[in-house]
N, C-alpha and C positions, 0 to 999 in steps of 0.2 A: 600446317606443314605435315603433321602426322597422318592425316587422312590420305593425301596423295601417295605417301610412302606405303601405307597399308594396302592401298589399291594396287600399287606396283608389285608388292610382295605377293598379293593374292593372284594377280595375273601371271606372274612368273611361276608360282606354285602350280597353277592350273596348266600352264604350258608343259611343265615338267611331268605332271600327271598324264597328260595326253601322250607325251613322248614315251613314257614308261608303258602305257597301255598298248601303243602301236608296236613297240619293240617286242613286247610279250606276245602279241598276236603274230607278228612275223616269225618269231622263233618256233611257233607251232608248225609252220610249213617249211622250216629250214631244210630238213632232210629231203623232202620232195623237190624243193627248189635246187638243191645241190645236184640231185640226180638229173633233173631236167637241164641244168646248166652244162653238164658233161656232154649232152647230145646236141645242144643248140647254142650257137654263139650269141644269138639274139637274147635268149633267156639269160645267159651269163652276163651280158651287158646290162640288162634290166635289173638283175639281182644286184650287181655292183652299184648301179645308180640308186637303187632303193636303200641299200646299206649306207651309202655315202650321204644321202639326203637325211636319213634318220639320225645318223651320227652327227652331222653338222648342225642339224636343228636342235638336237639335245644339248650339244656343247654351247650353242649360242644362247639358248634359254637359260641354261645353267650359269653361264657367265654373266647374264643380266640379273640373275637371282642373287648371286653372292654379294655384289656391291650394294644392291638394294637392301638386302637383309642386314648387312654390316652397318649401314647408315641408320638403321632403325634402332 
């Protein structure tokens, strides 16, 4: 029983790490993206979708990590 839980914790931690790395990389281009979004509605839509996707992905992975870690 412990081995599957450890695998789930590892997988959730890996997902959180990927989310953190992606968000950090996106923040590097935040200022440029904001400027471009002011001039183009298409860029603004894509920026919104990217932010929403990253946020929902991080929340989902985080919410799966907490119950798994708590049961360990």
